[in-house]
Backbone as a chain_set.jsonl record, in Angstrom:
{"seq": "MTQLHLIRNHIQRSLRYGLALMLTATATLSYAQESINIHNPWVKATYPGQSVSAGYMTITSANDVTLVKIESDVSDSVEIHSMKMENNVMKMRMLTSLPLTAGKPYKLEPAGYHFMLFDLKKPLADTQTVNFELTFKNKQNVEFKQSVKAMVKSAENISGPANHDDHEHHNSH", "coords": {"N": [[-7.599, -42.686, 20.672], [-5.353, -40.987, 20.533], [-5.181, -40.39, 17.812], [-7.456, -38.781, 17.449], [-6.702, -36.691, 19.124], [-4.492, -35.738, 17.651], [-5.745, -34.826, 15.308], [-7.398, -32.84, 16.343], [-5.433, -31.02, 17.266], [-4.218, -30.346, 14.825], [-6.374, -29.038, 13.513], [-6.746, -26.866, 15.277], [-4.272, -25.518, 15.006], [-4.428, -24.84, 12.256], [-6.656, -23.108, 12.264], [-5.645, -21.041, 13.891], [-3.539, -20.175, 12.24], [-4.974, -19.282, 9.987], [-6.504, -17.201, 11.175], [-4.414, -15.507, 11.906], [-3.492, -14.766, 9.365], [-5.742, -13.451, 8.465], [-5.828, -11.264, 10.23], [-3.475, -9.97, 9.653], [-3.916, -9.245, 6.974], [-6.094, -7.471, 7.346], [-4.831, -5.48, 8.952], [-2.944, -4.5, 7.126], [-4.654, -3.536, 5.109], [-6.049, -1.515, 6.537], [-3.883, 0.215, 7.17], [-3.119, 1.026, 4.639], [-5.428, 2.37, 3.732], [-5.547, 4.497, 5.557], [-3.438, 5.984, 4.756], [-4.076, 7.677, 2.731], [-4.975, 10.964, 2.045], [-7.528, 13.292, 1.59], [-8.308, 16.436, 0.397], [-10.429, 19.295, 0.307], [-12.754, 18.336, -1.422], [-14.936, 18.744, -4.215], [-17.739, 19.2, -6.41], [-18.871, 20.329, -9.542], [-21.843, 22.247, -9.951], [-24.813, 21.584, -11.858], [-26.916, 22.408, -14.711], [-30.482, 22.109, -15.377], [-31.153, 19.234, -17.337], [-28.541, 18.881, -18.1], [-26.136, 16.396, -18.424], [-23.576, 15.842, -17.56], [-20.854, 16.376, -15.393], [-18.108, 17.73, -13.354], [-15.538, 16.643, -11.09], [-13.53, 17.584, -8.323], [-10.537, 17.705, -6.303], [-7.903, 17.45, -3.817], [-5.496, 15.035, -3.642], [-3.433, 13.195, -1.503], [-0.973, 10.841, -0.881], [0.59, 8.716, 1.444], [2.12, 6.628, 0.587], [3.428, 5.174, -2.402], [0.951, 4.738, -4.711], [-1.743, 3.757, -6.947], [-4.499, 5.317, -8.39], [-7.178, 3.63, -9.451], [-9.899, 3.367, -10.038], [-13.024, 5.035, -9.977], [-16.125, 5.583, -8.421], [-19.507, 6.804, -8.219], [-22.403, 7.943, -6.497], [-24.174, 9.536, -7.922], [-23.915, 9.328, -10.658], [-23.631, 7.192, -13.611], [-21.166, 6.674, -14.592], [-17.785, 7.367, -13.981], [-14.882, 9.021, -14.899], [-11.278, 9.388, -15.022], [-9.641, 12.309, -15.963], [-7.346, 14.288, -17.915], [-6.214, 17.568, -18.525], [-4.5, 19.704, -20.74], [-2.506, 22.241, -22.24], [-1.657, 22.211, -25.576], [0.147, 23.26, -28.249], [-1.247, 25.749, -28.242], [-3.838, 24.826, -27.95], [-6.396, 23.588, -25.918], [-6.364, 20.391, -24.636], [-8.153, 17.452, -23.759], [-7.816, 14.401, -22.129], [-8.745, 11.017, -21.508], [-7.8, 9.044, -18.762], [-6.637, 5.859, -17.755], [-5.798, 5.277, -15.303], [-4.369, 6.812, -12.346], [-1.317, 7.368, -11.279], [0.099, 7.852, -8.066], [2.589, 9.539, -6.404], [4.376, 8.995, -3.408], [3.777, 11.301, -0.794], [3.439, 13.523, -2.49], [1.215, 16.009, -3.302], [-1.683, 15.667, -5.341], [-3.369, 17.714, -7.29], [-6.567, 17.894, -8.271], [-8.242, 19.79, -10.498], [-10.022, 22.449, -12.217], [-9.024, 22.688, -15.622], [-6.924, 20.935, -15.357], [-5.92, 17.796, -13.962], [-8.894, 15.93, -13.357], [-12.118, 14.567, -12.366], [-14.516, 13.249, -14.467], [-17.939, 13.159, -14.511], [-20.299, 11.177, -15.897], [-23.502, 10.661, -17.499], [-25.39, 11.616, -15.52], [-27.706, 11.005, -12.893], [-29.524, 12.848, -12.097], [-29.91, 16.474, -12.136], [-27.257, 18.336, -10.548], [-27.337, 20.122, -7.597], [-26.468, 23.176, -5.928], [-24.798, 22.958, -2.89], [-25.538, 20.259, -2.444], [-24.654, 16.889, -1.623], [-22.152, 14.735, -2.89], [-21.367, 11.357, -3.14], [-18.349, 9.631, -3.377], [-16.517, 6.682, -4.291], [-13.32, 5.793, -4.158], [-10.971, 3.719, -5.705], [-7.901, 2.323, -4.989], [-4.662, 1.012, -5.803], [-1.951, -0.668, -4.417], [1.668, -1.106, -4.379], [1.946, -3.823, -4.085], [-0.069, -4.816, -5.499], [-2.507, -4.872, -4.191], [-5.778, -3.992, -3.774], [-7.596, -1.242, -2.403], [-10.225, 0.68, -0.916], [-11.543, 4.009, -0.698], [-13.839, 6.17, 0.769], [-15.386, 9.204, -0.127], [-16.887, 12.298, 0.557], [-18.225, 14.857, -1.339], [-18.893, 18.322, -1.802], [-21.369, 19.902, -3.706], [-20.933, 22.653, -5.817], [-22.091, 25.786, -6.964], [-21.49, 28.024, -9.76], [-21.247, 30.545, -8.614], [-20.307, 29.964, -6.09], [-17.899, 28.692, -6.523], [-15.696, 30.356, -6.894], [-15.604, 31.505, -4.494], [-14.737, 31.816, -0.922], [-15.169, 29.33, 0.134], [-14.165, 27.504, -1.698], [-11.476, 27.46, -1.212], [-11.153, 26.257, 1.123], [-9.499, 24.147, 3.286], [-10.305, 21.807, 4.348], [-10.102, 18.555, 5.718], [-10.913, 15.348, 4.55], [-11.702, 12.084, 5.615], [-11.61, 8.484, 5.61], [-13.83, 7.792, 7.219], [-15.985, 9.269, 6.589]], "CA": [[-7.651, -41.35, 21.279], [-4.268, -40.189, 20.023], [-5.495, -39.889, 16.496], [-8.383, -37.673, 17.685], [-5.892, -35.585, 19.657], [-3.716, -35.19, 16.519], [-6.631, -34.127, 14.414], [-7.799, -31.6, 17.064], [-4.248, -30.063, 17.271], [-4.102, -29.865, 13.452], [-7.448, -28.085, 13.294], [-6.439, -25.653, 16.042], [-3.132, -24.804, 14.324], [-4.944, -24.304, 10.991], [-7.486, -21.973, 12.626], [-4.743, -19.906, 14.361], [-2.826, -19.664, 11.11], [-5.971, -18.548, 9.223], [-6.807, -16.011, 11.865], [-3.231, -14.64, 11.799], [-3.496, -14.234, 8.038], [-6.837, -12.445, 8.326], [-5.48, -10.105, 11.002], [-2.394, -9.305, 8.863], [-4.58, -8.572, 5.788], [-6.855, -6.34, 7.852], [-3.923, -4.402, 9.379], [-2.36, -3.926, 5.895], [-5.688, -2.741, 4.485], [-6.272, -0.309, 7.333], [-2.765, 1.083, 7.047], [-3.173, 1.614, 3.282], [-6.506, 3.304, 3.63], [-5.226, 5.659, 6.371], [-2.337, 6.711, 4.173], [-4.607, 8.614, 1.694], [-5.681, 12.153, 2.536], [-8.343, 14.025, 0.601], [-8.629, 17.782, 0.781], [-11.318, 20.138, -0.525], [-13.473, 17.666, -2.538], [-16.127, 19.39, -4.668], [-18.281, 18.874, -7.733], [-19.5, 21.449, -10.221], [-23.257, 22.151, -10.089], [-25.236, 21.493, -13.29], [-28.209, 22.988, -15.114], [-31.451, 21.091, -15.715], [-30.885, 18.644, -18.639], [-27.114, 18.643, -18.245], [-25.852, 15.016, -17.944], [-22.135, 15.685, -17.318], [-20.232, 17.359, -14.438], [-16.674, 17.427, -13.073], [-15.173, 16.618, -9.705], [-12.153, 18.042, -8.032], [-10.05, 17.468, -4.927], [-6.442, 17.244, -3.71], [-5.189, 13.689, -3.099], [-2.044, 12.976, -1.083], [-0.8, 9.496, -0.355], [1.845, 8.502, 2.161], [2.814, 5.652, -0.118], [3.206, 5.1, -3.908], [-0.222, 3.953, -5.037], [-2.388, 4.176, -8.188], [-5.947, 5.41, -8.422], [-7.564, 2.783, -10.598], [-11.295, 3.4, -10.331], [-13.868, 5.951, -9.234], [-17.544, 5.367, -8.592], [-20.261, 7.846, -7.571], [-23.839, 7.633, -6.302], [-24.983, 10.426, -8.736], [-23.737, 9.051, -12.045], [-23.388, 5.881, -13.979], [-19.78, 6.516, -15.044], [-16.813, 8.422, -13.61], [-13.535, 8.807, -15.516], [-10.19, 10.289, -14.682], [-9.274, 13.078, -17.184], [-6.265, 15.278, -17.754], [-6.307, 18.64, -19.519], [-3.264, 20.5, -20.858], [-2.405, 23.076, -23.393], [-0.715, 21.712, -26.566], [0.086, 24.134, -29.439], [-2.323, 26.753, -28.053], [-5.164, 24.156, -27.947], [-6.617, 22.81, -24.696], [-6.684, 19.003, -24.919], [-8.569, 16.611, -22.643], [-7.633, 12.998, -22.399], [-9.178, 10.094, -20.471], [-6.702, 8.214, -18.194], [-7.126, 4.59, -17.211], [-5.421, 5.319, -13.865], [-3.595, 8.028, -11.939], [-0.256, 6.973, -10.327], [0.363, 8.882, -7.039], [3.872, 9.404, -5.723], [4.289, 9.181, -1.978], [4.017, 12.581, -0.27], [3.251, 14.57, -3.451], [-0.224, 16.245, -3.439], [-2.14, 15.736, -6.697], [-4.513, 18.649, -7.27], [-7.493, 17.742, -9.371], [-8.802, 21.133, -10.566], [-10.331, 22.839, -13.581], [-7.913, 22.865, -16.526], [-5.866, 20.043, -14.983], [-6.502, 16.53, -13.677], [-10.195, 16.012, -12.751], [-13.036, 13.455, -12.616], [-15.709, 13.523, -15.282], [-19.148, 12.356, -14.1], [-21.137, 11.056, -17.052], [-24.826, 10.084, -17.307], [-25.922, 11.986, -14.203], [-29.035, 10.493, -12.629], [-30.38, 14.07, -12.042], [-29.043, 17.666, -12.039], [-26.596, 18.542, -9.26], [-27.656, 21.436, -7.112], [-25.557, 23.807, -4.962], [-24.732, 22.385, -1.468], [-25.832, 18.857, -2.452], [-23.466, 16.067, -1.369], [-21.919, 13.631, -3.836], [-20.492, 10.34, -2.555], [-17.41, 8.929, -4.274], [-15.675, 5.582, -3.796], [-12.081, 5.743, -4.913], [-10.278, 2.428, -5.538], [-6.501, 2.471, -5.202], [-3.909, -0.266, -5.824], [-0.606, -0.421, -3.942], [2.739, -1.771, -5.177], [1.761, -5.269, -3.967], [-1.306, -5.076, -6.318], [-3.627, -5.014, -3.321], [-6.698, -2.892, -3.949], [-8.35, -0.769, -1.261], [-11.181, 1.734, -1.271], [-11.677, 5.181, 0.205], [-15.046, 6.901, 0.546], [-15.181, 10.674, -0.029], [-18.131, 13.119, 0.366], [-17.857, 16.09, -1.959], [-19.981, 19.301, -1.821], [-21.661, 20.503, -5.02], [-20.788, 24.111, -5.776], [-22.478, 26.512, -8.166], [-20.513, 28.946, -10.334], [-21.005, 31.647, -7.689], [-19.5, 29.49, -4.919], [-16.591, 28.123, -6.93], [-14.589, 31.327, -6.696], [-15.701, 32.032, -3.094], [-13.782, 31.312, 0.062], [-15.36, 27.869, 0.429], [-13.337, 26.706, -2.581], [-10.126, 27.459, -0.709], [-11.22, 25.573, 2.366], [-8.527, 23.014, 3.277], [-10.943, 20.802, 5.286], [-9.658, 17.234, 5.35], [-11.937, 14.268, 4.57], [-11.1, 10.793, 5.805], [-12.381, 7.31, 5.248], [-14.916, 7.629, 8.072], [-17.079, 10.073, 6.125]], "C": [[-6.525, -40.465, 20.798], [-4.517, -39.633, 18.631], [-6.459, -38.727, 16.58], [-7.63, -36.48, 18.2], [-5.052, -34.935, 18.519], [-4.511, -34.354, 15.561], [-7.064, -32.825, 15.05], [-6.647, -30.552, 16.995], [-4.094, -29.516, 15.886], [-5.153, -28.814, 13.141], [-7.2, -26.784, 14.051], [-5.307, -24.863, 15.415], [-3.624, -24.17, 13.033], [-5.817, -23.07, 11.288], [-6.65, -20.781, 13.102], [-4.019, -19.297, 13.224], [-3.759, -18.791, 10.245], [-6.311, -17.232, 9.851], [-5.599, -14.993, 11.835], [-3.164, -14.034, 10.418], [-4.56, -13.175, 7.909], [-6.447, -11.153, 9.048], [-4.374, -9.286, 10.237], [-3.02, -8.576, 7.674], [-5.367, -7.36, 6.228], [-5.943, -5.164, 8.279], [-3.29, -3.708, 8.129], [-3.395, -3.02, 5.204], [-5.942, -1.435, 5.21], [-5.125, 0.681, 7.164], [-2.797, 1.769, 5.691], [-4.225, 2.69, 3.169], [-6.166, 4.634, 4.406], [-4.136, 6.51, 5.801], [-2.807, 7.657, 3.042], [-5.326, 9.75, 2.406], [-6.316, 12.887, 1.366], [-8.644, 15.351, 1.099], [-9.539, 18.446, -0.248], [-12.053, 19.41, -1.708], [-14.729, 18.471, -2.907], [-16.469, 19.016, -6.046], [-18.978, 20.106, -8.292], [-21.005, 21.235, -10.344], [-23.637, 22.137, -11.553], [-26.549, 22.272, -13.461], [-29.169, 21.882, -15.465], [-31.152, 20.58, -17.134], [-29.46, 18.316, -18.879], [-26.783, 17.267, -17.67], [-24.396, 14.774, -17.612], [-21.731, 16.79, -16.315], [-18.779, 16.981, -14.259], [-16.448, 17.498, -11.578], [-13.764, 16.941, -9.48], [-11.842, 17.781, -6.58], [-8.544, 17.43, -4.963], [-6.246, 15.878, -2.994], [-3.729, 13.607, -2.734], [-1.985, 11.616, -0.469], [0.572, 9.401, 0.35], [2.713, 7.472, 1.46], [2.569, 5.752, -1.622], [1.993, 4.232, -4.133], [-0.768, 4.485, -6.38], [-3.861, 4.183, -7.981], [-6.4, 4.701, -9.662], [-9.024, 2.877, -10.972], [-12.009, 4.422, -9.432], [-15.32, 5.653, -9.51], [-18.25, 6.521, -7.805], [-21.744, 7.466, -7.506], [-24.724, 8.552, -7.226], [-24.845, 10.176, -10.224], [-23.493, 7.59, -12.355], [-21.927, 5.616, -14.35], [-18.95, 7.676, -14.573], [-15.444, 8.052, -14.228], [-12.506, 9.834, -14.996], [-9.749, 10.968, -15.988], [-8.083, 13.993, -16.902], [-6.548, 16.369, -18.861], [-4.95, 19.335, -19.533], [-3.244, 21.178, -22.211], [-1.33, 22.49, -24.307], [-0.868, 22.596, -27.818], [-1.101, 25.064, -29.384], [-3.721, 26.138, -28.141], [-5.295, 23.365, -26.647], [-7.058, 21.415, -25.081], [-7.056, 18.237, -23.673], [-8.405, 15.226, -23.037], [-8.183, 12.187, -21.165], [-7.953, 9.259, -20.05], [-7.286, 6.969, -17.586], [-6.808, 4.528, -15.74], [-4.601, 6.586, -13.592], [-2.562, 7.564, -10.904], [-0.006, 8.178, -9.379], [1.709, 8.569, -6.427], [3.754, 9.794, -4.247], [4.62, 10.623, -1.578], [3.73, 13.766, -1.215], [1.7, 14.781, -3.611], [-0.573, 16.341, -4.961], [-3.441, 16.57, -6.67], [-5.35, 18.404, -8.476], [-8.344, 19.009, -9.369], [-9.199, 21.429, -12.015], [-9.051, 23.116, -14.372], [-6.685, 22.001, -16.134], [-6.462, 18.615, -14.879], [-7.872, 16.756, -13.051], [-10.941, 14.733, -13.042], [-14.164, 14.01, -13.459], [-16.824, 12.598, -14.868], [-20.081, 12.362, -15.284], [-22.495, 10.414, -16.656], [-25.367, 10.369, -15.898], [-27.345, 11.504, -14.066], [-30.048, 11.664, -12.495], [-29.45, 15.247, -11.906], [-28.462, 17.792, -10.611], [-26.753, 19.964, -8.788], [-26.647, 21.89, -6.041], [-25.842, 23.246, -3.565], [-25.213, 20.942, -1.33], [-24.551, 18.105, -2.17], [-23.388, 14.97, -2.427], [-20.976, 12.664, -3.111], [-19.618, 9.639, -3.631], [-16.833, 7.722, -3.576], [-14.525, 5.468, -4.695], [-11.385, 4.404, -4.635], [-8.831, 2.673, -5.928], [-5.872, 1.083, -5.175], [-2.483, 0.098, -5.374], [0.412, -1.196, -4.748], [2.665, -3.296, -5.103], [0.526, -5.731, -4.696], [-2.545, -5.347, -5.432], [-4.526, -3.79, -3.457], [-7.376, -2.528, -2.614], [-9.194, 0.44, -1.619], [-11.175, 2.847, -0.231], [-12.989, 5.863, -0.216], [-14.77, 8.397, 0.732], [-16.577, 11.297, -0.263], [-17.618, 14.477, -0.193], [-19.103, 17.023, -2.022], [-20.14, 19.725, -3.292], [-21.634, 21.993, -4.885], [-21.283, 24.732, -7.086], [-21.383, 27.431, -8.619], [-20.207, 30.081, -9.323], [-20.172, 31.247, -6.506], [-18.147, 28.956, -5.282], [-15.496, 29.096, -6.645], [-14.632, 31.928, -5.285], [-14.743, 31.403, -2.175], [-13.969, 29.853, 0.333], [-14.492, 27.027, -0.482], [-11.888, 26.587, -2.05], [-10.016, 26.831, 0.669], [-10.29, 24.332, 2.312], [-9.0, 21.957, 4.273], [-10.538, 19.388, 4.786], [-10.766, 16.248, 5.516], [-11.252, 12.921, 4.669], [-12.052, 9.729, 5.475], [-13.663, 7.198, 6.047], [-16.122, 8.397, 7.588], [-17.979, 9.306, 5.155]], "O": [[-6.733, -39.259, 20.663], [-4.099, -38.518, 18.32], [-6.297, -37.756, 15.841], [-7.884, -35.357, 17.765], [-4.935, -33.711, 18.459], [-4.051, -33.327, 15.061], [-7.1, -31.796, 14.375], [-6.872, -29.376, 16.708], [-3.857, -28.317, 15.741], [-4.829, -27.784, 12.549], [-7.428, -25.704, 13.505], [-5.396, -23.639, 15.31], [-3.251, -23.032, 12.746], [-5.695, -22.069, 10.583], [-6.934, -19.639, 12.742], [-3.859, -18.078, 13.167], [-3.378, -17.698, 9.826], [-6.403, -16.224, 9.149], [-5.801, -13.782, 11.748], [-2.803, -12.864, 10.298], [-4.328, -12.12, 7.319], [-6.703, -10.062, 8.538], [-4.4, -8.055, 10.221], [-2.688, -7.422, 7.404], [-5.325, -6.323, 5.566], [-6.248, -4.004, 8.001], [-3.132, -2.487, 8.104], [-3.083, -1.909, 4.774], [-6.039, -0.377, 4.588], [-5.371, 1.879, 7.026], [-2.531, 2.967, 5.598], [-3.994, 3.761, 2.608], [-6.475, 5.729, 3.938], [-3.901, 7.623, 6.27], [-1.984, 8.367, 2.464], [-6.178, 9.521, 3.264], [-5.712, 13.068, 0.309], [-9.217, 15.452, 2.184], [-9.451, 18.214, -1.454], [-11.96, 19.85, -2.854], [-15.503, 18.843, -2.025], [-15.613, 18.559, -6.804], [-19.616, 20.845, -7.543], [-21.432, 20.169, -10.788], [-22.884, 22.617, -12.401], [-27.178, 22.716, -12.5], [-28.724, 20.793, -15.826], [-30.922, 21.382, -18.039], [-29.159, 17.536, -19.783], [-27.124, 16.998, -16.519], [-23.998, 13.629, -17.399], [-22.185, 17.932, -16.379], [-18.27, 16.06, -14.898], [-17.072, 18.296, -10.879], [-12.889, 16.641, -10.292], [-12.733, 17.653, -5.74], [-7.958, 17.382, -6.045], [-6.768, 15.638, -1.906], [-2.866, 13.914, -3.556], [-2.821, 11.256, 0.359], [1.567, 9.952, -0.12], [3.92, 7.428, 1.697], [1.589, 6.362, -2.051], [2.02, 3.059, -3.763], [-0.319, 5.517, -6.88], [-4.44, 3.221, -7.475], [-6.068, 5.093, -10.781], [-9.393, 2.517, -12.09], [-11.63, 4.629, -8.279], [-15.724, 5.487, -10.66], [-17.684, 7.111, -6.885], [-22.254, 6.752, -8.369], [-25.934, 8.333, -7.286], [-25.597, 10.763, -11.002], [-23.178, 6.816, -11.452], [-21.502, 4.462, -14.415], [-19.337, 8.834, -14.733], [-14.949, 6.934, -14.085], [-12.834, 10.953, -14.601], [-9.512, 10.298, -16.993], [-7.863, 14.41, -15.764], [-7.047, 16.074, -19.947], [-4.327, 19.532, -18.49], [-3.876, 20.742, -23.174], [-0.199, 22.287, -23.864], [-1.96, 22.65, -28.382], [-1.87, 25.169, -30.339], [-4.691, 26.855, -28.381], [-4.419, 22.569, -26.309], [-8.048, 21.268, -25.798], [-6.382, 18.339, -22.648], [-8.786, 14.841, -24.142], [-8.095, 12.607, -20.011], [-7.171, 8.826, -20.896], [-8.341, 7.027, -16.955], [-7.469, 3.808, -14.993], [-4.208, 7.311, -14.506], [-2.921, 7.383, -9.74], [0.087, 9.328, -9.808], [1.944, 7.446, -5.979], [3.117, 10.787, -3.896], [5.663, 11.132, -1.99], [3.776, 14.913, -0.771], [0.983, 13.859, -3.998], [0.128, 16.989, -5.738], [-4.454, 16.164, -6.1], [-4.918, 18.667, -9.599], [-9.063, 19.292, -8.411], [-8.76, 20.737, -12.934], [-8.108, 23.709, -13.849], [-5.558, 22.3, -16.53], [-7.388, 18.272, -15.614], [-8.02, 17.696, -12.271], [-10.497, 13.909, -13.842], [-14.692, 15.091, -13.199], [-16.661, 11.378, -14.876], [-20.607, 13.411, -15.657], [-22.61, 9.733, -15.637], [-25.754, 9.447, -15.18], [-28.119, 11.582, -15.02], [-31.243, 11.501, -12.741], [-28.279, 15.049, -11.583], [-29.092, 17.409, -9.625], [-26.359, 20.906, -9.476], [-26.057, 21.065, -5.344], [-26.991, 23.093, -3.152], [-25.295, 20.436, -0.211], [-23.465, 18.616, -2.442], [-24.391, 14.366, -2.807], [-19.953, 13.06, -2.553], [-20.117, 9.139, -4.639], [-16.675, 7.745, -2.356], [-14.667, 5.098, -5.86], [-11.229, 4.004, -3.481], [-8.541, 3.155, -7.023], [-6.424, 0.128, -4.628], [-1.887, 1.047, -5.882], [0.052, -1.877, -5.709], [3.241, -3.989, -5.941], [0.103, -6.878, -4.553], [-3.506, -5.973, -5.878], [-4.066, -2.663, -3.271], [-7.685, -3.404, -1.806], [-8.868, 1.152, -2.568], [-10.849, 2.643, 0.938], [-13.22, 6.102, -1.401], [-14.025, 8.8, 1.625], [-17.326, 10.882, -1.147], [-16.739, 15.126, 0.374], [-20.217, 16.56, -2.265], [-19.156, 19.881, -4.015], [-22.226, 22.555, -3.963], [-20.942, 24.267, -8.173], [-20.405, 27.601, -7.892], [-19.062, 30.516, -9.196], [-19.418, 32.054, -5.963], [-17.307, 28.781, -4.399], [-14.432, 28.688, -6.182], [-13.794, 32.758, -4.931], [-13.984, 30.525, -2.584], [-13.018, 29.179, 0.729], [-14.103, 25.926, -0.094], [-11.17, 25.666, -2.441], [-8.962, 26.856, 1.304], [-10.338, 23.57, 1.347], [-8.2, 21.308, 4.946], [-10.625, 19.087, 3.596], [-11.495, 16.288, 6.507], [-10.329, 12.632, 3.907], [-13.191, 9.999, 5.096], [-14.571, 6.521, 5.566], [-17.211, 8.202, 8.127], [-18.965, 9.854, 4.663]]}, "num_chains": 1, "name": "protein.A"}
């Protein structure tokens, strides 16, 4: 009977320890996700036959993290790109990741950092919604994801007041 009692105690301790680890991992993941704020996400509308578009938003993180991957429901491939003027020539480069410094807003905008959506499944129309899944990695190399809904805007709406909307999008969208 004592051996059965010892085995039962060992199993109970193991289960409590495993549950404590799971709760700690969940709390860490929730905290990390809640520390990312996304403002004004939007995607450029396309013309029939066009298979590429660009996505923009402002990303602010409460902690130092790195954006390591972007996926979208409207394209087969999404890349992080930077654009800058060098010797009077605008140059665009693909980035494998985008490090974010705590508290510093990173504005993804035309002629700067942005997402390129390649191999669009169909043209993107004004007011359509595009779903993104952004994957971040923290300093402990723990990855976490954030879902973002972005509005498609045509050329007429890009310069309108809706582009300057500072509406905040969180993980629950």
